[in-house]
N, C-alpha and C positions, 0 to 999 in steps of 0.2 A: 728779325728780332721782334718779339711781341712787345706790345705797349698797352697801357690802359686808357680807356675813354670813359669820362664821367658824363652821365646823362643829367644835366643840370636841373631839368624839370622834376626828376625823381629824388634828387639829393635833398636831405633835410638838415645838412650842416652839423651832424652829430660828431664828426671828426674821429670816429672809430677807425676809419681807414688810415688817417694820418698817425694815430697813436700806434697802430699795428705795423706800419710800413717799416721793414727792417733797414731800408736805406734812407728813410726820412725825407722822401722826395715829394710828399703830398702836403699841401696846405690849403687854405681857404681863399676863394676869390674875394676881391674887394667889393664887387657888385652883388646885389641881391637877385635871387631867382624870382619867378612869378609868385611864389608862396612866401616870400620874405626871408629866405634863408641865404646865407653865404655858402654856395656850393663848393665842394672840394675841387681842387685842380692839381694837375701835375706840375710841380714847381721846377723839376729838373729831369727832363725826359732822357737825357744822356746817361744818368746814373741809374734809372729804373731798369731792373732786370726782367720785368714782366712776370714776377712770381705769382701775382694775382691774390696775394693774401688780403689785400685791400678789398677786392671783389668778394671774397669769401666772407669777410667781416661785415660787409654793408647790409644792414637790415632792410634797406629799401630797394635793393637790387639796382643801384644806380651806377655801378661800375662794371665794366666788362673788359676782358683781355681780348685784343684784336691782333691779328698778324698782318701787318702792312709793310 
């Protein structure tokens, strides 16, 4: 089953991924990344279908779909 992985260093906290996720399983971390943004995180990996809409929407290419 595919899942998404967020590169916290590239994420700018714009939340486009969370807005576009059809399952609503992405939200923001409570901690800040090195640039001072709250990076996106997978809040519910069991519900994620691996559709990768979030990765397509990410303007900073901070999300990728992986098969593990």
